[in-house]
C-alpha distance (Angstrom), angle and dihedral (degrees) to the residues before:
residue distance angle dihedral
M1 . . .
L2 3.75 . .
A3 3.79 112.1 .
F4 3.77 124.9 -173.1
G5 3.74 136.6 160.6
F6 3.75 141.2 115.3
R7 3.76 143.6 -48.4
P8 3.81 115.0 -88.5
G9 3.78 113.8 -99.3
T10 3.81 95.6 23.9
K11 3.79 128.5 123.1
E12 3.82 87.3 -110.0
E13 3.80 89.5 61.3
A14 3.81 90.2 51.3
I15 3.82 91.0 49.2
E16 3.81 92.5 51.9
K17 3.79 93.4 45.6
A18 3.81 91.0 50.7
W19 3.80 91.1 47.6
L20 3.81 92.2 50.0
Q21 3.81 92.1 48.3
N22 3.80 98.7 42.1
R23 3.80 109.6 25.5
Y24 3.81 113.8 17.3
H25 3.83 107.9 109.3
A26 3.81 90.0 -9.2
P27 3.82 127.9 118.6
S28 3.82 88.2 -99.3
D29 3.84 90.1 59.3
D30 3.80 92.6 97.8
L31 3.79 142.2 129.6
Q32 3.80 92.5 -88.7
Q33 3.81 91.8 77.5
P34 3.82 116.9 107.5
V35 3.80 115.8 -97.1
D36 3.79 127.8 -167.4
L37 3.80 97.4 -134.5
E38 3.81 93.5 -175.7
A39 3.81 91.0 55.1
A40 3.82 90.3 45.7
A41 3.81 90.3 52.7
R42 3.82 91.9 49.2
Y43 3.81 90.1 48.8
N44 3.82 90.9 51.2
Q45 3.82 90.6 49.1
L46 3.80 90.0 51.5
M47 3.80 92.4 49.2
L48 3.82 90.3 49.0
A49 3.81 91.0 50.6
I50 3.82 90.8 50.4
A51 3.82 92.5 47.8
E52 3.82 91.6 48.4
A53 3.81 91.9 48.3
V54 3.81 91.2 51.5
A55 3.81 93.0 44.4
N56 3.80 93.3 48.5
A57 3.81 96.8 43.3
P58 3.80 115.9 114.5
A59 3.83 92.2 -125.1
R60 3.78 131.1 47.1
P61 3.81 118.8 -111.2
Q62 3.81 114.0 -93.2
W63 3.79 131.5 -152.6
K64 3.79 115.9 -114.8
P65 3.82 110.8 -108.8
E66 3.83 91.7 -114.3
S67 3.81 94.6 47.9
F68 3.81 117.1 124.6
F69 3.82 88.5 -143.1
R70 3.80 94.8 54.9
R71 3.81 89.0 88.6
F72 3.81 89.0 67.5
A73 3.82 94.6 53.7
Q74 3.76 117.5 107.5
């Protein structure tokens, strides 16, 4: 999982908290909200690079021994 965000106590944290409380999965959670398209494009490029690196690696990805999901591996 790729996690990203903000530093605690910043205005970015306050913006995300307000969005989660007031817009996320609410009627106002629509396509009229502002989107940073440049950041979205960079994120997509990063995800593509990660997927290509995993796909082209000589070995398949493995679950960590302590992973909850390891039990589902075959």
